[in-house]
C-alpha positions as CSV (number, residue, x, y, z in Angstrom):
1,M,-160.8,-70.8,-28.4
2,K,-162.5,-67.6,-28.1
3,P,-164.1,-66.9,-24.0
4,L,-167.8,-66.6,-23.6
5,L,-167.8,-64.6,-20.9
6,R,-166.1,-61.4,-19.9
7,L,-163.2,-61.2,-17.1
8,S,-165.7,-59.5,-14.7
9,V,-168.0,-63.0,-15.0
10,S,-168.1,-64.9,-11.6
11,V,-165.8,-68.3,-11.6
12,W,-169.1,-69.9,-10.6
13,A,-171.0,-68.8,-13.8
14,L,-168.2,-70.5,-15.8
15,L,-168.3,-73.9,-14.3
16,V,-172.0,-74.0,-14.6
17,F,-171.8,-73.2,-18.3
18,S,-168.9,-75.7,-18.4
19,A,-171.1,-78.1,-16.8
20,L,-173.9,-77.6,-19.1
21,L,-172.1,-77.7,-22.0
22,K,-170.8,-81.0,-20.9
23,D,-174.2,-82.6,-20.2
24,S,-175.3,-81.1,-23.7
25,R,-172.4,-82.8,-25.5
26,A,-173.2,-85.9,-23.3
27,A,-176.9,-86.2,-24.6
28,C,-175.8,-85.8,-28.2
29,A,-174.7,-89.2,-29.8
30,D,-174.8,-88.0,-33.0
31,G,-171.8,-85.6,-32.9
32,E,-171.7,-81.7,-33.6
33,C,-173.3,-80.8,-36.7
34,D,-170.2,-79.9,-39.5
35,S,-169.7,-76.1,-39.4
36,N,-169.5,-76.4,-43.5
37,Q,-173.3,-76.8,-43.4
38,T,-175.8,-74.4,-43.9
39,I,-177.8,-74.3,-40.4
40,I,-180.4,-71.2,-39.8
41,I,-182.0,-71.5,-36.5
42,T,-184.1,-68.7,-34.6
43,T,-185.0,-68.4,-31.2
44,T,-186.9,-66.3,-28.8
45,T,-186.7,-66.7,-24.8
46,T,-188.6,-70.2,-24.8
47,T,-188.6,-71.3,-28.4
48,V,-186.0,-72.6,-31.0
49,E,-187.0,-72.8,-34.7
50,F,-185.0,-74.8,-37.5
51,Q,-185.7,-72.1,-40.4
52,S,-183.5,-74.4,-43.0
53,N,-185.6,-77.8,-42.7
54,P,-189.5,-77.0,-41.0
55,N,-190.0,-80.8,-41.5
56,C,-186.8,-81.6,-39.6
57,S,-187.5,-83.3,-36.4
58,L,-185.8,-81.5,-33.4
59,S,-185.0,-82.9,-30.0
60,V,-183.0,-82.1,-26.3
61,S,-183.6,-84.3,-23.4
62,N,-187.5,-84.9,-23.2
63,I,-188.9,-82.3,-25.5
64,S,-189.0,-83.0,-29.4
65,G,-190.8,-81.2,-32.5
66,N,-191.0,-81.2,-36.0
67,G,-188.9,-77.8,-36.9
68,S,-188.9,-76.6,-33.6
69,L,-188.9,-76.7,-30.3
70,V,-191.3,-74.8,-27.5
71,G,-191.7,-74.7,-23.7
72,L,-187.5,-74.1,-23.1
73,T,-185.9,-72.2,-20.4
74,P,-184.9,-68.6,-21.2
75,G,-181.2,-68.2,-21.0
76,A,-180.7,-71.4,-21.4
77,V,-178.0,-73.4,-23.7
78,Y,-179.4,-76.8,-25.3
79,N,-177.5,-79.4,-27.4
80,I,-180.4,-80.1,-29.7
81,S,-180.5,-83.3,-32.0
82,L,-181.3,-82.6,-35.7
83,D,-182.2,-86.1,-37.4
84,C,-182.6,-84.8,-40.8
85,L,-179.2,-83.9,-40.7
86,N,-178.1,-86.5,-37.9
87,C,-175.9,-84.0,-36.4
88,C,-176.2,-82.3,-33.0
89,K,-176.6,-78.2,-32.8
90,M,-175.8,-76.0,-29.9
91,V,-178.5,-73.7,-29.4
92,T,-178.8,-70.6,-26.8
93,T,-182.4,-69.2,-25.9
94,K,-182.9,-65.7,-25.2
95,P,-183.0,-64.2,-21.5
96,E,-186.1,-62.7,-20.5
97,Q,-185.7,-58.7,-19.9
98,V,-185.0,-57.6,-16.3
99,I,-187.6,-56.5,-14.1
100,N,-188.8,-53.9,-12.4
101,L,-185.8,-51.8,-13.0
102,S,-185.6,-48.6,-10.9
103,V,-183.5,-45.8,-9.3
104,T,-183.2,-46.1,-5.5
105,G,-180.7,-43.2,-4.8
106,I,-178.9,-40.4,-6.4
107,S,-175.8,-38.3,-5.6
108,T,-174.1,-35.1,-7.3
109,T,-171.9,-38.2,-8.9
110,S,-173.8,-41.2,-8.9
111,I,-176.7,-43.1,-9.7
112,S,-178.0,-46.7,-8.1
113,L,-180.1,-48.8,-9.6
114,S,-181.9,-52.0,-8.8
115,W,-183.7,-54.8,-10.9
116,N,-185.4,-58.5,-10.1
117,K,-184.0,-61.6,-11.8
118,P,-186.4,-62.8,-14.9
119,T,-187.3,-65.7,-15.4
120,G,-184.6,-68.0,-16.6
121,N,-181.2,-68.8,-16.7
122,I,-178.7,-65.7,-16.6
123,S,-175.1,-65.7,-16.5
124,F,-174.9,-61.8,-15.6
125,Y,-175.9,-58.6,-16.4
126,K,-174.9,-55.6,-19.0
127,V,-175.1,-52.2,-17.5
128,E,-174.4,-49.1,-19.9
129,W,-174.4,-45.5,-19.8
130,A,-173.1,-42.2,-21.4
131,D,-170.4,-42.6,-24.5
132,G,-170.1,-46.4,-24.1
133,E,-169.7,-46.9,-20.4
134,K,-170.6,-50.4,-19.4
135,E,-169.9,-52.8,-17.1
136,N,-170.9,-56.6,-16.3
137,V,-172.2,-57.6,-12.9
138,N,-173.3,-60.6,-11.3
139,E,-175.7,-58.8,-8.4
140,T,-179.4,-57.1,-9.2
141,S,-178.0,-53.9,-8.2
142,K,-174.9,-51.2,-9.3
143,T,-173.8,-47.8,-7.6
144,I,-172.7,-46.0,-11.1
145,T,-169.9,-43.3,-10.0
146,G,-167.7,-40.5,-11.4
147,L,-170.9,-38.9,-13.2
148,A,-171.4,-35.5,-13.6
149,A,-173.7,-33.0,-11.4
150,G,-177.1,-32.4,-12.7
151,E,-176.9,-34.2,-16.0
152,N,-179.2,-36.6,-17.5
153,Y,-177.9,-40.2,-17.9
154,T,-180.2,-42.8,-19.7
155,I,-178.9,-46.1,-18.5
156,S,-179.8,-49.8,-19.5
157,V,-179.5,-53.5,-18.0
158,T,-179.3,-56.3,-20.4
159,A,-179.6,-60.0,-18.8
160,V,-177.3,-62.4,-20.6
161,A,-177.8,-65.9,-21.0
162,D,-176.1,-68.9,-19.9
163,D,-173.4,-68.7,-23.0
164,G,-172.0,-65.5,-21.9
165,R,-173.0,-64.2,-25.1
166,T,-176.8,-64.2,-26.3
167,E,-178.6,-60.9,-24.6
168,G,-182.0,-60.8,-23.8
169,V,-184.2,-57.5,-24.6
170,T,-182.6,-54.1,-23.2
171,E,-184.3,-52.4,-20.4
172,D,-184.1,-49.2,-20.2
173,I,-184.4,-46.1,-17.6
174,S,-183.7,-42.4,-17.8
175,Q,-182.1,-40.5,-14.5
176,Y,-180.5,-37.0,-13.8
177,T,-177.8,-36.5,-10.8
178,K,-178.7,-34.1,-8.2
179,P,-177.4,-30.6,-9.4
180,D,-174.6,-29.3,-6.5
181,V,-175.4,-26.9,-4.2
182,V,-175.4,-23.1,-5.0
183,K,-172.3,-21.2,-3.9
184,N,-171.7,-18.0,-2.9
185,L,-175.5,-17.2,-1.6
186,S,-175.4,-13.3,-0.5
187,V,-178.2,-10.8,0.4
188,S,-178.0,-7.3,-0.4
189,E,-180.5,-4.4,-0.9
190,I,-182.4,-5.1,2.2
191,T,-185.8,-2.7,2.4
192,T,-189.1,-2.9,4.9
193,S,-190.5,-5.0,2.1
194,S,-188.2,-6.6,0.1
195,V,-184.6,-8.6,0.3
196,S,-182.6,-9.1,-2.6
197,L,-180.5,-12.2,-3.3
198,T,-177.7,-13.4,-5.4
199,W,-176.1,-16.9,-5.9
200,T,-173.3,-18.5,-8.0
201,K,-174.2,-21.3,-10.5
202,P,-173.1,-24.8,-9.3
203,E,-170.8,-27.1,-10.8
204,G,-172.3,-29.2,-13.1
205,N,-175.5,-28.8,-14.5
206,S,-178.9,-26.6,-13.4
207,T,-181.4,-25.8,-15.5
208,F,-183.5,-24.0,-12.3
209,Y,-183.4,-22.8,-9.2
210,R,-186.3,-22.8,-6.3
211,V,-186.1,-19.9,-4.3
212,Q,-188.6,-20.3,-1.1
213,W,-188.8,-17.8,1.6
214,T,-190.3,-18.6,5.1
215,A,-191.2,-17.0,8.4
216,G,-192.6,-18.5,11.3
217,T,-195.3,-20.9,9.2
218,Y,-195.9,-18.7,6.3
219,N,-193.8,-20.3,3.6
220,L,-193.8,-19.2,-0.2
221,G,-191.6,-20.0,-3.6
222,V,-191.1,-19.3,-7.2
223,T,-188.6,-21.0,-9.7
224,V,-186.3,-18.7,-11.7
225,S,-183.8,-19.4,-14.5
226,E,-181.5,-16.4,-13.1
227,T,-178.8,-16.8,-10.2
228,E,-180.2,-13.6,-8.5
229,M,-184.0,-12.4,-7.0
230,N,-185.7,-9.2,-5.3
231,V,-188.1,-11.1,-3.2
232,T,-190.8,-8.2,-2.8
233,S,-193.9,-8.0,-0.7
234,L,-192.5,-8.8,2.5
235,T,-193.1,-7.3,6.3
236,A,-191.2,-4.8,7.9
237,G,-188.9,-6.4,10.7
238,V,-189.8,-10.0,10.3
239,Q,-187.0,-12.7,10.0
240,Y,-187.0,-14.8,6.7
241,T,-185.5,-17.7,5.8
242,F,-184.3,-17.9,2.3
243,T,-183.6,-21.1,0.6
244,I,-181.8,-21.9,-3.0
245,I,-182.4,-24.8,-4.9
246,A,-180.6,-26.1,-8.1
247,V,-183.4,-28.1,-10.2
248,T,-182.5,-30.0,-13.2
249,G,-183.9,-30.2,-16.5
250,D,-186.4,-32.7,-15.3
251,N,-187.8,-30.4,-12.6
252,K,-188.3,-32.7,-10.1
253,T,-184.5,-33.7,-9.1
254,V,-183.1,-31.0,-6.7
255,G,-179.7,-30.9,-5.1
256,E,-178.9,-29.5,-1.5
257,A,-180.3,-26.8,-0.4
258,K,-178.2,-23.7,0.7
259,T,-179.8,-21.1,3.2
260,V,-179.7,-18.0,4.8
261,S,-181.4,-15.7,7.0
262,Q,-182.2,-12.2,7.3
263,Y,-184.5,-9.5,8.9
264,T,-186.3,-6.9,6.7
265,K,-185.4,-3.6,8.1
266,P,-188.3,-2.1,10.4
267,D,-190.4,0.5,9.4
268,V,-189.7,4.1,10.5
269,V,-191.1,4.9,13.8
270,R,-194.5,7.1,13.5
271,N,-195.8,10.1,15.8
272,L,-192.3,11.2,17.3
273,S,-193.1,13.6,20.2
274,V,-191.1,16.1,22.7
275,S,-192.6,16.7,26.0
276,E,-191.6,17.7,29.6
277,I,-188.6,19.2,28.6
278,T,-186.8,20.9,31.7
279,T,-183.6,22.1,32.5
280,S,-181.6,18.9,32.2
281,S,-184.3,16.6,30.7
282,V,-186.3,15.7,27.6
283,S,-189.6,13.4,27.7
284,L,-189.6,11.5,24.3
285,T,-192.4,9.4,23.0
286,W,-193.6,7.9,19.4
287,T,-195.7,4.9,18.0
288,K,-194.6,1.3,17.3
289,P,-193.9,1.3,13.5
290,E,-195.5,-1.0,10.9
291,G,-194.4,-4.7,10.9
292,N,-192.4,-6.0,13.5
293,S,-189.9,-4.0,16.0
294,P,-188.7,-5.4,19.2
295,F,-186.1,-2.7,19.8
296,Y,-185.2,0.6,19.3
297,R,-182.1,2.4,19.6
298,V,-182.6,6.0,21.2
299,Q,-179.8,8.5,20.6
300,W,-179.6,12.2,21.0
301,T,-176.0,14.8,19.9
302,A,-175.3,18.0,20.9
303,G,-172.4,19.2,18.2
304,T,-169.5,16.4,18.8
305,D,-171.0,14.8,21.6
306,N,-173.1,11.5,20.9
307,W,-175.1,9.1,23.5
308,G,-177.4,6.4,23.0
309,V,-179.3,3.5,24.4
310,T,-182.0,0.7,23.6
311,V,-184.9,0.6,24.8
312,N,-188.0,-1.7,23.8
313,E,-191.0,0.7,24.8
314,T,-192.3,3.4,22.7
315,E,-190.9,6.3,25.1
316,M,-188.2,7.3,26.9
317,N,-187.2,10.4,28.9
318,V,-183.5,11.6,28.2
319,T,-181.8,13.0,31.5
320,S,-178.6,14.2,32.6
321,L,-178.9,16.9,29.7
322,T,-177.3,20.4,29.7
323,A,-179.6,23.2,30.4
324,G,-180.4,25.4,27.4
325,V,-178.6,23.1,24.9
326,Q,-180.0,21.9,21.6
327,Y,-180.0,18.2,21.2
328,T,-181.0,16.0,18.2
329,F,-182.9,13.0,19.0
330,T,-183.1,10.2,16.8
331,I,-185.6,6.9,17.1
332,I,-184.4,4.0,15.0
333,A,-186.4,0.5,14.8
334,V,-184.4,-2.2,15.7
335,A,-185.0,-5.7,13.9
336,G,-185.0,-8.7,16.5
337,D,-181.2,-9.6,15.5
338,N,-180.2,-6.3,17.2
339,E,-178.7,-5.4,13.9
340,T,-181.1,-4.6,10.8
341,V,-182.5,-1.4,11.4
342,G,-184.9,1.0,9.9
343,E,-184.5,4.1,8.6
344,A,-184.1,6.7,11.2
345,K,-186.6,9.3,12.9
346,T,-185.3,12.8,14.4
347,V,-186.3,16.0,16.3
348,S,-184.5,18.3,17.7
349,K,-185.5,20.6,20.9
350,Y,-183.6,23.0,23.3
351,T,-182.9,21.5,27.3
352,K,-185.1,24.8,29.6
353,P,-182.3,27.3,30.5
354,E,-181.7,27.6,33.5
355,V,-183.0,30.4,35.9
356,V,-180.7,34.1,35.5
357,K,-178.5,34.6,39.0
358,S,-178.3,37.4,41.2
359,L,-180.9,40.0,39.6
360,S,-180.2,43.4,41.3
361,V,-181.3,47.2,40.8
362,S,-179.2,50.4,40.7
363,E,-179.3,53.5,39.2
364,I,-182.5,54.2,40.2
365,T,-184.4,57.3,38.4
366,T,-188.0,58.9,38.1
367,S,-187.6,57.6,34.5
368,S,-185.1,54.5,34.2
369,V,-183.9,51.6,36.4
370,S,-181.2,49.8,35.6
371,L,-180.8,45.9,36.2
372,T,-178.1,43.4,36.4
373,W,-178.1,39.6,36.9
374,T,-175.7,36.8,36.1
375,K,-175.3,34.4,33.3
376,P,-177.1,31.0,34.2
377,E,-175.5,28.0,34.5
378,G,-175.7,25.8,31.0
379,N,-176.5,27.7,27.9
380,S,-178.4,31.0,26.7
381,T,-178.4,32.9,24.0
382,Y,-180.9,35.8,24.8
383,Y,-182.4,37.3,27.5
384,R,-186.6,38.4,27.9
385,V,-186.6,41.6,29.7
386,Q,-190.1,42.4,30.5
387,W,-191.7,45.3,33.0
388,T,-194.9,45.3,34.1
389,A,-197.2,48.3,36.3
390,G,-200.4,47.7,36.9
391,T,-202.0,47.0,33.5
392,N,-199.2,48.3,31.5
393,N,-196.7,45.2,30.0
394,L,-193.3,46.1,27.9
395,G,-190.5,44.1,26.8
396,V,-186.9,43.4,25.0
397,T,-184.4,41.1,24.1
398,V,-181.2,41.3,25.0
399,N,-178.0,39.5,24.8
400,E,-175.9,41.1,27.7
401,T,-176.6,40.5,31.2
402,K,-177.7,43.8,32.1
403,M,-180.0,46.8,30.7
404,N,-181.5,50.2,31.6
405,V,-185.0,50.6,31.8
406,T,-186.0,53.6,30.4
407,S,-189.4,55.6,29.8
408,L,-190.5,54.8,32.9
409,T,-193.2,57.0,34.9
410,A,-191.7,58.3,38.4
411,G,-192.7,56.9,41.6
412,V,-194.4,53.8,40.0
413,Q,-193.8,50.4,41.0
414,Y,-192.7,47.8,38.2
415,T,-192.1,44.2,38.4
416,F,-189.1,43.3,36.3
417,T,-189.1,39.9,34.9
418,I,-186.1,38.3,33.5
419,T,-186.1,34.9,31.2
420,A,-183.2,33.4,29.9
421,V,-184.3,31.9,26.6
422,A,-182.5,29.0,24.2
423,G,-181.4,29.3,20.4
424,D,-184.5,28.4,19.3
425,N,-186.0,31.8,21.1
426,E,-188.9,29.7,22.0
427,T,-187.7,27.6,24.5
428,V,-187.7,29.5,27.6
429,G,-186.4,29.0,31.6
430,E,-188.3,29.7,34.2
431,E,-188.4,33.1,34.9
432,K,-186.2,35.5,37.8
433,T,-188.1,38.6,39.0
434,V,-187.5,41.6,41.4
435,S,-189.8,44.5,42.1
436,Q,-189.0,48.6,42.3
437,Y,-190.2,52.0,42.8
438,T,-189.0,54.9,40.4
439,S,-188.2,58.4,42.2
440,K,-190.9,60.4,43.0
441,M,-191.2,64.2,41.9
442,C,-191.7,66.4,44.9
443,S,-192.4,70.5,45.2
444,A,-192.6,73.0,48.2
445,S,-193.9,77.0,48.2
446,L,-191.4,79.4,50.1
447,S,-192.8,83.1,50.2
448,A,-191.7,84.9,47.1
449,F,-190.1,81.9,45.6
450,N,-191.9,78.4,44.4
451,I,-189.4,75.8,44.8
452,I,-189.5,72.8,42.7
453,C,-187.1,69.7,44.6
454,C,-186.2,66.9,42.7
455,L,-184.5,64.3,44.3
456,D,-182.5,62.4,41.8
457,R,-179.7,59.8,42.5
458,C,-179.4,61.5,46.0
459,N,-178.7,64.9,44.6
460,L,-180.5,67.6,45.5
461,V,-181.7,69.8,42.8
462,V,-183.2,73.0,43.5
463,I,-184.9,75.0,41.2
464,L,-186.0,78.4,41.6
465,Q,-188.7,80.2,39.6
466,I,-189.3,83.7,40.8
467,T,-193.1,84.9,40.6
């Protein structure tokens, strides 16, 4: 005899079915109908109709009728007595459709279902899904595993009657599995107002990607179909958290979020200026850039030498510098991660040269004075030599530490000033001054001669003129 139930049906169901068969057979005194007889019977969930003879009296237990029986239990096995044929026929009503079929959980590889038992009798439930996969279960729930990520599955659940063969109306439900998480999310091309994102398509299927970005309570997002996006209209120097979520074809079922945090570049500092220059220090000031910038890197270089510090103010006095040296000062705004930096703003400036040393006067004549001095500490490219007498002011630039000043007027006091000048020919050190008279011209008359005497470098020169 062919088994009525599948192997997965419980022993309890088999025992119940066997008992029903025994009870039904015991209740029929006429015996089973001959298999050669043509008997056409149709059933619903609660009725049996004898199509072969609509006037035939049918009965089972305490229910009877002509040509049909009504008020039966769905999914039950009945041994119906056919009076017109003097025999009994085993008939099973159809089970009712399962109630409230719903999805209770999904993952990338599974879908969990639950439903309510319908009215009437049920021996088990047949659950079917993709490519003819099916399984019989006794419970009103089932978790289907081994599925592909991001796929749409149509799952059907059918109640099976007590005979283990008669099926009710199938209830269907469609559900996507979750897409897998995107891979290799990375950030590139960071600017003050944009960040470029790239990622790799996850395993399985994913139709769209939700790209979301947040900064504090600020939250925006779009849906894209590519595995890249350039997020624009951001604020400089702000930390954003970017989230990529794979989305299935229903535009509802989403995978696990993949996130990355990144600061936009701070904007460039404004109005960088230099003030209070000394022989060993330079004061810098600047204006905070647009957007956010918690720190500033202040760097200064001279040749191959390089120094730097981090400050959170918009000013700094750079000290311990060398006199007369050109320094390039660089200010860079730094984001809160202490890594993401903005565009550099630079300014070059010489420190003041030191004052010249050991300025002295020698070789004084009626029209010239020789000056000598010692090079100051640090660097000094040129020297401005200036001399004044009253309101007269003259000067030249030299690169030696000496000069013979000529074309002076005899017997006049001159103030000589030496100023060291840096390589920009603008930045100057403190002045060093010395005052000196040129030699005087003198004359005397002696009887028959006019004697003109000139004291020149301690040598007496006598010029005789005979009158």
